[in-house]
N, C-alpha and C positions, 0 to 999 in steps of 0.2 A: 799640855801643850796650849799654846796660844792661838787665838783665832787668826786666820789668814785666808787666802784665796787660792785654790789649787785647781790646776787644769789637768785633765787626764782623758785618755781615750777609752770609752766605754765599749766592750764588746759582749756585755751581759746587761740584763735589766738592772743589775745592782752593782755599785762600785766594789771592784776587787784590785788589790788585796785588802784595802781598808773599807770600812763601812762608815756611813754618815751617822752622827747622832741625831736624836731627835730635834736638836736645836739648829741644825745646819740648814742653810738655804741654797737653793739649787736652781740655776739658769741653764737652759739647753738651746742649742741651735743645731741644725742638721748640717752635715757635709756629705760629700759624694760617696757612693757605695754603701750607704746605711749606717756610716759611722757617725756617732754624735759626740761633739765635743761639749763637756760639761763644766761649767765653772761652780765650784762648791766651796761655801764658806763653812770651814770645818771647825769643831770645837775640840773633837778628840778623834782618834782612829782606833779601831779594835780589829785585830787579825781574825782570820777564820777560826771558828771553834773546832773541836774534834768531832763534834755532831755533823757540822758541814762536810768535814774531809770524808767521814764514813758515808754520808749521802751521796757525794760526788764519785767516790769510789764505786759505790753500788750502781750509780748510773753508768760509769765508764764500763763496768763488766756488763750491764744488761745490753749496752750498745754493741759491744763486741759480739755478744751471743746473737742478738737479733741480726747483725750483719752475716753472721755464719748461718742462721736459719735460711735467709734469703739466697745466699751462695748455693747451699745445699739444695734448696728447691729449683735454683737455676740450672743446677746440674742435671735434673730430671726433665727439664723442659727444652724446647728448641724455638728457634725463631724469634717472633715479637715478644712472646711471654718470657723468654730467656733474657732478652734485653732489658725488659721492664724490671724484672727481679734483681738483676745485676746493677741497675741503676739505684734501686732502693738499698742495696747493700753498701753502694758507695755513699749515699746520703747518710746512713747510719754511721760510716766511717768518718764523715765530716763532724757528726755529733760527738763521736768518740774523741776527736781531736779538741773540741771544745773543753771537754771534762780534763783531758791531759794539761792543756793550757792553764786551767784554773789550779789544778792540783800541783803543777809545777815539780818540786822535788818530793812532793807528799804522795806520788803515784803509788808507791808501794809495789809489793809482788802482784802479779796478775790474779785477779779474783774470779770466781765461777759466778755466772749470772744466776738470776732467781730461779728457783725450781721450776716454775711455770715455763720459763724461757728455754731452760735446758731440755724439759720435756718435750717442748715444741721442736727443738733442734733434733731430738732423737726421732720423733715422727717423720720430720723433714728427710732425714737420711733413710729412713727405712721404707717410707710410702710415698710422700710428695704429693699427695692427693688434695682434692678439695676440702677434706677435713682439716688438713693443716692450714690451708689458706683461711679458712673460717676462724680458726683459733688465732692465727696471726692477725685477722681483722679485728678481734676483740682485744688483743694485746695492744695494738695501736690506739684503740678506742680509749684505753685506760692510762694513757700517757700522763705522768704527773707534771709535764713541763708548763702547762698552763697556770698552775698555781705555784709555781717555784720561780722566784725572782732571779735566780742564778742561771736559768736557762734564757736564752735569747728568744725574742718573739718570732724570729725566723724559725727557730728549732720547734717551737710550739705549733707554728703554722705547718711546718714539715710533717709532723706526726698526724695532724689532722688530714693533711692530704695523703699521707700514706695509707690511712685507714681507707679513703675512697679508692685508691689505686688497688688496693688488696681486694676490696669488695668488688671491683670490677674483675679482676682476675678470678676470684671466687664465683662470680656470677656465671662465668663461662663453663665452669665445671658443674656447677648446679644444673644448668641447662642440659649438659651433655647426659647427666644421670637422672633428670627429672623424672621421666616415665618410669624407669625401672625402680628407682629409689621410692617413688610414690607407691608403686605396687608393694614393695618390701615392707614400707612402713604400715601400710593398711593391712597387709597380711599378717604380720607378726603381732600387730595390735588386736585384729579380730581373733586370731588364734588364742592369744592370752585370755582375752576378755570372754569370748563366747564359750570356750571349753571350760574355763573356770566356773562361769555360770551355770554350765551344764551339770559339772560334777557336784558343784554345791547343791544345786537344786535337787538333783537325784538323790545326794546323799542325805539331805534333810528329810527325805520321806521315810528314811529309816531301812532302806534296802541293804543287802550284804554288800561288803566291799567288793567282791567279785563282780557283781552287777554294775558297780560304780565304774570299775576298771574297763569293762567291756563297753559300757556306755561311752566312756571317754575316749577310747580308741576309735569307736564308730563315728563320734563326733569329729575327731581329728581327720579321718580319711574323708568323711562326707564334706566337711568344711573346706579342706585343701583343695579336693578336686572341684568343688563349687567355685571357690576363689579363682583357681587357675583358668577354669573355662569362662567365667564372667569377665576376668581381665583380658583374656585373649579376645573374646567378642568385643568388649569396649574399646580397646585399643585399635583393632582392625576397623571398626566402624569409624572412628575418629580420624584415622589415616585416609580411608575412602572419602570421608566427606572433605577432608583437605585437598585430597587429589582432585576432586570435582571442582573445588573453587580455585585451584591453581591455574594460572593462565598457561596456555599451550605455548611451550618454547618456539615453535615455529612461527607464531605470530610475530616475533621480533624481526623476522627476515623480510616482511611485507611492508615495513613501515616506510622504505625509501620510495614505494609505489603509490602510496596514499595520495589522495587528491587533496592537495594544499588548501584548495578553495572550500571544499565541503569540510574538511578537517573531521573525519568520523573518529579521530582518536579521542577527541573531546567526549564522546559518549562512553568510551572505557573508563575514563577518569570519573565521570558522573555516576556511572554504575558502581564504582567503589566507594562513593560516598562523598566526593568533592562537590562543592557548589559549582554552578554552571560558570561563574566568573573565574574561580580558581583553576577549574578544569579547562577552560580555554586558555588560560596563561601557561599552564603546565603543558598542554599539548602543543602550544606554538613553540615553547622552549625546546621540546622534543624534536619537532619538525624542522626547526632551524638548524639543529645539529645534523639532521638527516640530509638537509640541502646543502652543508657544508661539506659533509663527508663523502668519501668516494664509494664506500661500501655501506653495509648494514650497520645500523647503530647498535651500540651495546646499552641495552636498555637498563640494565642493572646500574650502570654508571650514571645514567641520566634520570633515575627514579622513574623507571617505566612500568612494563607490564609486571614484573616478578616481584613477589613480596621480598622485603629485606631480610626477613627472619625465617630460617628454616624450622617450621613449627614441627614438621615430622621428626626432627632431632630430638625436640623437647618432649614429644609424646613418647618416643621409644618404639620398639618393635613388639608385636603381638606375642611372639614366642618368647622374647626376653622377659616381658611383663608377666606372662602366664607362669613361666618357670619360676620367677622371682616370688611371686605371689604364693604359688603352691609350697615352695620350700620354707618360706617365712612362716606361712601360716602353720604348717606342720611343726616347725621348730618352735613356735609359740604355744602351740595346742599340746604339746607333749608334757609342758611343764606341769599343769595341774594334775596330769595323770601319773607322774612319777611316784609320788608317795605311795600309791596303791600298787604300782610294779614292784616297789620294794617290801610289800607286805604290811604297810601300816594302814590302819583303819581308824573309824571314829574321829573324835575332835582332833586327835594328833595329826591325822592325815590331812584334815581341813586347814589346820593351822600351817603346816609345812607347805601345802599348796599355795596358801595365800601369800606366805612368805616368798616363795620363789617367783610367783606372778608379780608381786610387788616390786622386787628388785628388778625384774625384767622391764616392767613398766617405766620405772624411773630411769633405766638405762635408755630405753627408745625414746622417752621424752627428752632427755638430755641430749642425745645425738641430734634430734630434730632441732633443738633450740640452738646448739652449736652451728649446724649447717645454715640456719636462717638468720644467723647473726644476732639471735636474742639471747636473753639470760637462761642458761641450760637448766638451772635448778627450778625456775618458775614453770617451765614447760614440763619439766619431770614431774613436780608435784601436781600439775593440772592433769597430766596423763593417768596418775595415780588414782587421783579423786574420782575421775570419770570411770575407770576401770572398776575400781571397787565399789563404786556406786551401783553400777549395772549387776555386779555378781552379788552384791548385798541384796538388792531386790528380788533377785531370782532365788537365793537362799531363804528369804522369808517366805516366799511364795511356796517353796518346797515344803517348808515346815508346815505352813497352813493346809496344803493338800494332803500332806502326811497324816496330820491330825484328823482331818475330815474323813480320809479313807480308814484309818484306825477305828 
C-alpha cells in the first residue's frame, strides 16, 4: 500500500480497525466531547489479530458479569446505596458497548466471565454483604485497562473511580460490623493459638492423651468465658466514655437564646480543640443561622455540637461483642482438641492439630485481608507465622520442662 494521509475518528487510544506501522507519523488535535481527529501518514494497515479478538471478547464477558454483580447487589440494597450500585452497573454497560463496537461482527456467542467474576456474582446473589463489596473493590483495582491501548482513557479512569466508589460502600459495611467483627477475629485467633500452645506444651511433657484432652477442654471453657467477659466490659466501658463525651441534645434548643455579644458558643468549640480564631468564626456562623431562623437551629447541619460520626455504631454492643467473642474463641479452641477427641495420641495428634489450626489461621487471615482491601494471602501467611511461632515456643518449653521433671 502506498503512503498517504488518512483522517479518522479515534474512540480508543489505538487506531481501529487498522493499526499504524512503526514508520507512520501522527498529528492530533482535539475536538468537542473528547473525540480526537488524527491525521496519520500510513505505510501499511494490519487488521486485528485473533489474539486481539479473544482479549476483547474476554473483556466483553467480564463487563457483562460485573454489571450483573452490581445489579444483584443493588437488589439487596435500598435508598442511596441502591442508586450508586445501579449507576456502576450502567457504567459497566457503557464499557460493554465499547468492546461490542470494536468487535463488530466478531462478537460471537456470549461468553462467561472470568471464574473470579462469576464467583463474585454468586456471592452477590446469595449474600450481598460487605465481603462481596470488598471482593468487588479488589476486582476493580486489578483492571487491565491502564495498560491496554484498546481501552479508552475514560474507561481506565472509570475503573479507578469505581474502585473508590466501592471502597466507600464497603467502608459503610465495615463500620457497621467493626465492633462485633473485631471481637470475632480476636476470639477465634486467641482460641486457635492459645489452645494449640496449651495442648502442645502439655503434650510435650509426656503426659497421657486423656490428660491433654481434659486440659484442652478446660482451656477452651476458661478462655471463652474470659474472652466474653473481657469483651463485654471493654465495649461497655468504651460506650460509657463516649456517652460522657457526647454533647447533650437539649443544648441545641438553647442556641437561639445565647448572648450574641458574649458568644459563649465559642468556648464549646475551643473545648473541642479548635483554635480561638477558628472557634470564633465557626460560632458566628452558627449564631448567624440562629438569628435568621425563626426556630431552633439544626446543629448537625451547621456543624455544631453533635459529632458527625456515630462512634457507638462502630464499637458495637457489649452483648453482641461478648457473644461473638465467646463463640468464636470456642470454635477456634476446639480444633487443637479434636485429634484427642477422636482417640489420636503422640506425634500423630500433634501433627493433625497443627494442620487444622494452620488451615484455620490461613482462612481467618485471608478474610481479614479481603475485608481490609489488602492482599489476602499476605495477611494469611502473616497470621500463620505468628500463630505457629507462639505455639512452637510453648512446645519447646514443654519439652524442656518435661525433660527436667523426668
